[in-house]
C-alpha positions in Angstrom: -41.4 -21.7 -51.2 -40.1 -18.5 -52.9 -36.5 -17.5 -52.2 -36.5 -13.8 -51.2 -33.2 -13.4 -53.1 -34.7 -14.5 -56.4 -35.5 -11.6 -58.8 -39.1 -10.4 -58.6 -39.9 -8.3 -61.6 -43.0 -6.1 -62.2 -44.8 -3.6 -60.0 -44.5 -3.9 -56.2 -44.4 -1.7 -53.1 -42.2 -1.7 -50.1 -44.1 1.0 -48.4 -45.4 4.3 -49.6 -44.2 4.5 -53.1 -44.9 2.0 -55.9 -41.9 0.6 -57.8 -41.4 -1.2 -61.1 -38.6 -3.7 -61.3 -38.1 -4.5 -64.9 -35.0 -6.7 -64.9 -32.7 -5.5 -67.6 -34.7 -2.4 -68.4 -33.0 1.0 -68.0 -34.2 2.8 -64.8 -34.2 6.4 -63.7 -33.6 6.4 -60.0 -33.6 9.2 -57.4 -32.7 8.8 -53.7 -32.4 11.6 -51.2 -31.1 12.4 -47.8 -33.3 11.5 -44.8 -34.3 15.1 -44.2 -34.5 16.5 -47.8 -38.2 15.9 -48.1 -40.2 15.2 -45.0 -42.7 12.3 -45.2 -45.4 14.7 -43.9 -45.0 16.8 -47.1 -45.4 13.8 -49.3 -48.5 12.6 -47.4 -50.0 16.1 -47.7 -49.4 16.2 -51.4 -50.9 12.8 -51.9 -54.0 13.9 -50.0 -54.3 17.0 -52.2 -54.2 14.8 -55.3 -56.7 12.1 -54.3 -59.2 13.2 -56.8 -56.7 13.6 -59.6 -56.3 11.0 -62.4 -53.7 8.5 -61.2 -51.4 9.0 -64.2 -51.6 12.7 -64.0 -51.1 12.6 -60.2 -47.8 10.8 -60.5 -46.5 13.3 -63.1 -47.5 16.2 -60.8 -46.0 14.5 -57.8 -42.7 14.0 -59.6 -42.5 17.6 -60.6 -43.3 18.8 -57.1 -40.7 16.5 -55.6 -38.0 17.5 -58.0 -38.7 21.2 -57.5 -38.7 20.8 -53.7 -35.4 18.9 -53.7 -33.7 21.5 -56.0 -34.5 24.2 -53.4 -31.9 22.5 -51.1 -33.9 21.7 -48.1 -32.4 19.7 -45.2 -28.9 19.1 -44.0 -27.4 18.9 -47.6 -24.5 16.8 -46.5 -23.6 16.2 -50.1 -22.5 19.8 -50.4 -19.3 18.5 -48.8 -17.1 17.7 -51.8 -15.5 14.7 -50.0 -18.9 13.1 -49.3 -20.2 13.9 -52.8 -17.0 12.4 -54.2 -17.4 9.2 -52.1 -21.0 8.8 -53.3 -19.9 9.3 -56.9 -17.1 6.8 -56.5 -19.6 4.2 -55.2 -21.9 4.7 -58.2 -18.9 4.2 -60.5 -17.6 1.2 -58.6 -20.7 -0.8 -59.3 -20.8 0.1 -63.0 -20.6 -3.0 -65.2 -20.9 -5.2 -62.0 -24.4 -4.6 -60.8 -25.6 -2.2 -63.5 -24.6 -0.3 -66.6 -24.4 3.3 -65.6 -25.5 5.8 -68.3 -25.8 9.1 -66.4 -25.7 10.4 -62.8 -25.5 13.5 -60.7 -24.8 14.0 -57.0 -26.7 17.0 -55.8 -26.5 18.6 -52.3 -29.4 16.6 -50.9 -30.2 13.9 -53.5 -28.8 11.7 -56.2 -30.1 10.9 -59.7 -28.9 8.0 -61.8 -29.8 6.3 -65.0 -28.7 2.6 -65.1 -29.6 -0.8 -66.5 -29.4 -3.6 -64.0 -27.1 -6.5 -64.9 -28.4 -10.1 -65.2 -29.6 -11.4 -61.8 -29.6 -7.9 -60.2 -32.8 -6.2 -58.9 -33.5 -2.6 -57.9 -33.9 -3.4 -54.2 -30.5 -5.2 -54.1 -28.8 -2.4 -56.0 -30.3 0.4 -53.9 -29.6 -1.5 -50.6 -26.0 -2.0 -51.6 -25.4 1.6 -52.7 -27.3 3.2 -49.7 -25.9 0.9 -47.1 -22.2 1.5 -48.0 -22.5 5.2 -48.7 -24.5 5.9 -45.5 -21.9 4.2 -43.3 -19.0 5.9 -45.1 -20.7 9.3 -45.0 -21.5 9.0 -41.3 -17.8 8.2 -40.6 -16.6 11.2 -42.7 -19.1 13.6 -41.0 -18.6 12.2 -37.5 -22.3 11.5 -37.1 -24.6 8.6 -36.6 -28.2 7.7 -37.5 -30.2 7.7 -40.7 -28.4 9.2 -43.7 -30.7 8.4 -46.6 -34.5 8.4 -46.8 -35.6 4.8 -46.8 -37.7 5.1 -50.0 -36.5 6.0 -53.5 -38.2 7.0 -56.7 -37.8 4.8 -59.8 -39.1 5.1 -63.4 -38.3 2.6 -66.1 -37.3 4.0 -69.5 -39.8 3.5 -72.3 -37.7 4.1 -75.4 -34.6 5.8 -76.8 -36.3 9.2 -76.8 -37.2 8.9 -73.2 -33.6 7.7 -72.4 -32.1 10.8 -74.0 -34.6 13.1 -72.3 -33.7 11.5 -68.9 -29.9 11.9 -69.5 -30.5 15.6 -70.3 -32.7 16.0 -67.2 -30.1 14.4 -64.9 -27.2 16.3 -66.2 -29.0 19.7 -66.2 -30.1 19.3 -62.6 -27.2 21.5 -61.2 -28.0 24.2 -63.8 -31.7 24.2 -62.9 -30.8 24.4 -59.2 -28.5 27.4 -60.0 -25.4 25.6 -58.7 -23.4 26.1 -62.0 -23.8 27.6 -65.5 -23.3 24.5 -67.6 -23.9 20.8 -66.9 -20.2 20.0 -67.4 -19.2 22.4 -64.7 -20.6 20.2 -62.0 -17.8 17.8 -60.9 -20.2 15.1 -59.5 -21.9 14.2 -62.7 -21.6 12.2 -65.9 -21.6 15.5 -67.8 -18.3 16.5 -66.1 -16.8 13.0 -66.8 -17.8 13.1 -70.4 -16.4 16.7 -70.9 -13.1 15.5 -69.4 -13.0 12.5 -71.8 -13.3 10.1 -68.9 -15.4 6.9 -69.2 -17.9 5.8 -66.5 
């Protein structure tokens, strides 16, 4: 009998999106608010790409999702500095305990992070812990109830040092691309801001 708490590495699916759990491989993760990107939009995009080469389709899908999220759709609860700060604090709290955090940004309707799971940790465990705590806290802060985060999340394992550096730059430039600030280090809910201030993650 397999223990459901034992690490299960490799490709797997918990629903609509495929996931790769690579153990102690660095991972680029994106999770978003429940209403930031409707499932119906994802389904429609998938239908439109049915005849596209699978590898190419995934790259196109990522670009479409990223562009859509940066337009600021949905409730954007993370625009509230106290909520964004709480989410950032939760990311930092688990650094060196559940993962080694390399880069992050908390945007108005989604979060990007680059981390390497610690020994014995898996992406599903890490994401469940982060999303469960922050959703409960955010709902209390906003005096609301119900789903806060979208159930699914996007993950991509990091192939090499060049890919790692590219992802750090992508994450930290997200607020600039979304026209929320002029320079990455201007955005207070990001690793770029922490590094500019001489603070460690």
